[in-house]
N, C-alpha and C positions, 0 to 999 in steps of 0.2 A: 477526197480525204480532208477531214476537218479535225484540226488539232487544238485541244485545249492547252494553252500555255500558261502554266502557273510558275511563280517564282517567289523566293524570299518569304517563306512561312515563319522563320525565326522562332521555332518552338523551344521551350525550356524543359529541362527535366524536372525542375522544381517549379510548380505552377503557382506559387504563393505570392510572388511580387506583382505589383500593379501591371507592369509591362507584360509579364508572362501571362497574366489572366486575359489581357486584351488580345494578345497574339493567339492564345488558345481559343478564345471565343470566336475570333474572326475566322480561324481555320475551320472549326466545327460548323460555324454558320455557312461558310462557303461550300463545304462538302454537302451539307443538307440542301443548299440552294442549287447546286449542280444536279443532285438527284431529283429534286422537285421539277426541274426545268430541262431534263435531259432530252425530251422530245423536241423542244424548241431549239436548244443548242445543237443537237444532232451531231455531236462529236463522236469519233470512233477511236481516238488516240489521245494520250496526254503526255506532255513533256514538261518536266520540272527543272528549272535552271538554277538550282543551288540555294545555299543558305536555308537548308531544311531545318537545321537546328541553330539556335543562337549560342548555346553553351557547349555544344558537342557531346552532350550526355546521352547515354544509351537509351534512357527512358523517352527522350524527345523523339528519337528515331522509331521506337516501338509505337509511340502514339501516332506518328505520321503515317507509317506503313499500314497500321491497323485500319486507319480511317480511309486511306487511299484505296485499299482493297475493297472497301464498301462500294466503290463506284463500278466495280466489275468491268473495267476497261484496261487494256494494256497501257502501261505507262513507263516512261523512262525517266531516270533521275540523274542529274549531273551535280557534282560538288560545287560548293561556294566557299568563300574565304572563311566563313564561320564554322564550317563543317569539320568534324573529325572524320577523315576519309576512311580510316580502318573501320570505325564503328558504323559509318554509313554503308559501306560495302557489305559488312556482316549482316546488317538488318535487311539490306536489299535482297540478299540471297534467300532469306526466309520468307520474303513477301510472295504472295500468290500470283500477282499480275504484273510484277516488275520485269522489264525487259531492257535491252539496250536501245539507244536512239536508232542505231542502224537497223534493228529488227522491226522498226516501225515504217520502214521504207515500202514504197509500192513500185509497180512497174513504171509509173509516170514520174514519181519523185523519189530521189535518193536522199536520205537524211543522214547527217553525220553529227556526232556529239564530241565536243572537245573539252578537256580540262584546262582551265586557266588559273588554277589555284597555286599560289606560292605559300608554302607553309609558314605561318606566323606573320603574314603580311596581308594588308587589305587590298593592295593593288594586284593586278593580274598579269601573268606572262604565260604565253603558250611556248612550251619548251621546243628547242630546235628539232629534236627527234620526232615530236608530235607534228610539227609543221612539215617535216620531210615525209612522214607517213601520209599526211593529208594530201600533199602534192602528188604522191604516187597513187593514192586512192582516187583522187579526182581524175587523174590521167587514165586510170584503168576502168572507169565507169562509162558505159555507153548511154547512160541516162542524160536526157537533155535538160532536166530540171533538178537542181540540187539546192538543199537547204542545210544550213549549219546552225547548231545551237551551242551556246556556252554561257558561263555565268557573267563575266565582266563585260561592261559596255565598251564599245569601240570608240565612240565619238562623244565629245562634251555634250551634256544635256542641259547645261545652263545652271546647274546647282553645284557651286564650288565644293560643298561638303563631300560630294562623291566623285566629282570630276578629277580631284587630285589622286584618286585611287582607281582609275579606269584601267583598261588593258594597255599595258606599256608598249607592246609590240604590235599594235593594231595595224600599222602600215604593212608589216610583213604578212599578216593574214590576208589583208585586202589585196596585196600584190599577187598572192597565189590565187585568190578567188577571181580576180579580173582575167586571168588566163584560162578560166574554166567556165562551165555553164552554171555557176552559183548564182542564184536569183534571190536568195533570202538568207539573212543572218539574224537570229533571234537571241536576245540576252535578257538578263535581269540586272541585279545588283544596284541599280540607280534609284530604286523606289520611286519611279515616276514614269509617266507615259512619254515616249519619244519615238518618232519615226522619221526617217530621211532616206531618200533615194540617192545612191552614189553610183553614177553610171547606170548599169543594169541591175544593181543589187539593192533590194529593199532592206534597210537595216532597221530593226524594230526592237525597242526596249519595252517589255511588258511591265506594268505597275506591280508593286509588291502585294502579296496577299495579306501581310500582317498590318502594314500602314505605309503611308507615303512620307517622303521628305517634302517640306514646303518648298515650292519653286524658288530658286535663287538663294537658298539658305547657305550661309557659310558656317553656322553653328547649328547644333541640334534643334530642330523645330519640326514637330511631327503633325501630320494630318491623319487622323485615325479612321481611315476608310480602307476597304479591301478592293483590290483590282486584279483583273486577269484579262487575257486575250484569247480570242478564238480565231484561228488562222485557217482559211479555206485555200488549200493547195489545189487549185484548178488551173485551167488554161491562163486565167488571170488571177493573180494573188489578191486576196481580200482579207482584211483584218477587222474584226469587231472587238472593241474594247469595252469592258463592263466594270462599273464600280458599284459596290453594294455596301 
């Protein structure tokens, strides 16, 4: 199983601002790039970890799902702190190839998607009831390989601008995961590339598709390239990161 991990497209409903034009161009270029190189990438699933929209407008979601459906692959979408969850879910229901993260699972790998969104806040929290359900789901699966996806990053990435708004209760999530066969946690939100092994769990932050934050930035400083990851869920995990 090879998963294309996309995050943080930050599309606007009004495409007239300079930032909106850059994000739109980067998104469309990325979709075309995936299509042109699909034999090389050889992915069969896509997971998008939030901040689909920057302004939460309906038109931004229509634009996103229309172009994602061009890839003709099953894809799952999780919300980010910039997303309007009601509008995102409504647009998702109308999309041709949108599924849940769990529906992308195989006999060898069980995949789980979590929401870490706190309405009106940039930081993330996984609700107690969500953690309880995850604990039950992990205990109930016979699969020896488990991967979890969510929006907010768990560990500091070295960029103060985003590290102040990471996942607040990351320790609670990791505690549950350490007692189970979780081997991978994939997130977005930080607009940078970051990977670290914590015991048996590979924690990976995929770069943003819209643009990156400059490493170490405490105030807004943008690097205008697009990034994404391809994850090979085989006997040994392998991650390829691409910038375009």
